[in-house]
C-alpha positions, 0 to 999 in steps of 0.5 A: 970065716965069713959067710955070704948070706943069701935070701930070695923067693923062687918059683919051684925048688926043683928048678932052683935046685938044679940050677944051684947044683950046676954051679958047684964047681964054680962054688968050689974054685970060688973059695966056698968052704962050707954050704948051708941051704935052708927053707921056711917051714911055712913058705915053700917058695923061699930059700935061704943060703949060707956059703962060708969063705975063709975071708970077707974079700972071697965072699965079696968077690963071689957076691959080685960074680953072682950079681954080674953073671947069675941073677942078671941072666935069667938063663943062668937062674931059672926058678929065682924070682924077683931080686935076691938080698945077700950080705957078707957077715963075719962071725963075731962070736 
C-alpha cells in the first residue's frame, strides 16, 4: 500500500471541505482506497490529508492530477492557501 500525504494551509475549513468533497468520485475513480483528514489542534488553518492507494504509481498519478488540474486552478481549490506539500509514501513496517 502507498499513501499520498498532503499538507497545506487553508483559509477556512468549511470552504476547503466542500471543495474536497466535490472530488469524492474522482478520488474513487483514481483508486483511492482510504482517506484520512486531520488538523493540528493548535492551527485551524492547516490541513493534513492521507490518501491510500494499492500502488505508488496510482498515488503518483493522482498527485500529478492534483498539481495540474486542481491546485493550479483557484476555482478548483477554494479554501486552499499557498502551495501544498505532497509526498508519496510507502509502508515499510
